[in-house]
C-alpha positions in Angstrom: 5.5 -113.8 5.1 5.0 -110.4 3.5 1.5 -110.2 2.1 1.9 -106.7 0.7 0.4 -106.5 -2.8 0.4 -102.7 -3.4 -3.1 -102.1 -2.2 -2.1 -100.6 1.2 -0.1 -97.4 1.7 3.6 -97.7 2.7 5.1 -94.8 4.6 3.6 -91.4 5.3 0.1 -90.7 4.0 -1.6 -87.4 4.8 -5.2 -86.7 3.7 -7.2 -83.6 4.5 -4.6 -82.7 7.2 -4.7 -86.0 9.0 -2.0 -88.6 9.0 -3.7 -91.8 7.8 -0.6 -94.0 7.7 3.0 -93.8 8.8 3.9 -97.5 8.7 6.0 -99.5 6.2 4.4 -103.0 6.5 7.8 -104.6 6.4 8.9 -102.7 3.3 12.0 -100.5 2.8 11.0 -96.8 3.1 10.9 -94.8 -0.1 13.3 -91.8 -0.5 10.9 -89.0 -1.1 7.6 -87.3 -0.3 5.3 -85.1 -2.3 2.4 -83.2 -0.7 0.4 -80.0 -0.9 0.1 -77.4 1.8 -3.1 -75.8 2.9 -2.1 -73.0 0.4 -1.8 -75.5 -2.5 2.0 -75.4 -2.7 3.6 -78.7 -3.6 6.3 -79.6 -1.1 8.9 -82.2 -2.3 11.4 -83.6 0.1 13.8 -86.5 0.4 12.1 -87.4 3.6 9.2 -86.2 5.7 8.0 -87.3 9.1 4.4 -86.9 10.4 5.6 -84.1 12.7 7.4 -82.2 9.8 4.2 -82.6 7.7 2.1 -81.0 10.5 4.7 -78.2 10.9 4.6 -77.4 7.2 0.8 -77.5 7.0 0.7 -80.5 4.6 -2.9 -81.1 3.7 -2.5 -84.0 1.3 0.6 -86.0 0.4 2.3 -89.4 0.2 5.7 -91.0 0.5 7.4 -92.0 -2.8 10.3 -91.0 -4.8 12.9 -90.2 -5.6 12.4 -86.4 -5.6 13.2 -85.0 -9.1 13.3 -81.3 -8.4 13.4 -79.6 -5.0 13.0 -75.8 -4.8 14.3 -75.3 -8.3 17.3 -77.6 -8.0 17.5 -80.8 -10.0 18.1 -83.8 -7.7 21.4 -85.0 -9.4 21.2 -88.3 -7.5 17.9 -89.1 -9.3 19.1 -87.7 -12.6 22.2 -89.9 -12.6 20.6 -93.0 -11.2 20.5 -96.0 -13.5 16.7 -96.5 -13.2 16.0 -98.4 -16.4 13.2 -97.8 -18.9 9.8 -98.3 -17.1 6.3 -96.9 -16.9 6.6 -93.7 -14.9 4.3 -91.3 -13.0 5.3 -88.0 -11.6 3.9 -84.8 -10.2 5.3 -81.3 -10.3 4.4 -77.7 -9.8 5.5 -74.5 -11.6 6.3 -71.3 -9.8 2.9 -69.9 -10.9 1.1 -72.7 -9.1 0.1 -74.8 -12.1 0.4 -78.5 -11.3 2.0 -80.9 -13.9 1.1 -84.6 -14.1 3.2 -86.9 -16.2 2.4 -90.5 -16.9 4.6 -92.5 -19.3 3.5 -95.9 -20.7 6.1 -98.6 -20.8 6.8 -102.3 -21.2 4.8 -102.3 -24.4 5.3 -102.3 -28.1 4.4 -98.6 -28.4 6.5 -97.4 -25.5 9.5 -98.8 -23.7 8.9 -96.3 -20.8 11.2 -93.6 -19.4 14.0 -93.1 -16.9 14.2 -90.7 -14.0 16.3 -88.4 -16.1 13.5 -88.4 -18.7 11.0 -87.3 -16.1 13.3 -84.6 -14.9 13.8 -83.3 -18.4 10.1 -83.2 -19.0 9.5 -81.3 -15.7 12.2 -78.8 -16.4 10.8 -78.3 -20.0 7.4 -77.4 -18.5 8.9 -75.1 -15.8 8.5 -77.3 -12.6 10.2 -75.9 -9.6 9.2 -78.9 -7.5 8.7 -82.5 -8.8 8.6 -86.0 -7.5 8.5 -89.5 -9.0 5.4 -91.4 -7.9 4.7 -95.1 -8.1 5.5 -96.4 -11.5 5.4 -99.8 -13.2 2.0 -101.4 -13.3 0.8 -98.6 -10.9 1.3 -95.9 -13.6 -2.3 -95.0 -14.4 -3.9 -91.6 -15.3 -7.6 -91.0 -15.4 -9.0 -87.9 -17.1 -12.8 -87.1 -17.2 -14.3 -90.4 -18.4 -11.4 -92.9 -18.6 -7.8 -93.8 -18.5 -5.6 -91.9 -20.9 -2.7 -94.3 -20.8 -2.2 -98.0 -21.2 -1.3 -99.8 -18.0 1.6 -102.2 -18.1 -0.1 -104.6 -15.7 -0.8 -108.0 -17.1 -3.9 -108.3 -14.9 -5.2 -104.9 -16.0 -6.2 -102.1 -13.7 -5.1 -103.0 -10.1 -5.8 -101.4 -6.8 -3.5 -98.7 -5.7 -3.5 -97.2 -2.1 -2.9 -93.6 -3.0 -3.6 -91.2 -5.8 -3.7 -87.5 -6.5 -7.2 -86.4 -7.5 -7.9 -83.0 -9.1 -11.5 -81.8 -8.9 -13.3 -78.6 -10.1 -13.3 -75.9 -7.4 -16.1 -76.5 -4.9 -16.4 -80.3 -5.6 -15.5 -83.0 -3.1 
């Protein structure tokens, strides 16, 4: 029996330059990876092995997808995919290095959610040259300063998630 409940990582997880996980726990691998190099460049790929992550100096990253934009090119497979309207979370980076986070509520009276093409359109509008869909659904949560800035779609409220991207002021850990 598969006891996976979303609180353990599935696939490649790199933190501070170390591979913390590269197992799927019986799940189907995701098609995508988003990670930052030692130089704070967001690398988005359709797949990434632990060896490739080390070769590309990936400092922090996780497996999820699909990739939305890779090196300035829209991933047409994701754009055309019938993904339905759901809560969505994505990360992107502009050419000037600015990082873009998008979190779309969904499955609620105030928001039906978004599609992969919606995420791509938002990322293109804000100038992303690399972008990747992250875990959505009831995992779509965004915290800013003192609290969540979105409404989770989870019927049990905030739930544990195994990975997250955290932005801190320079010099903080």
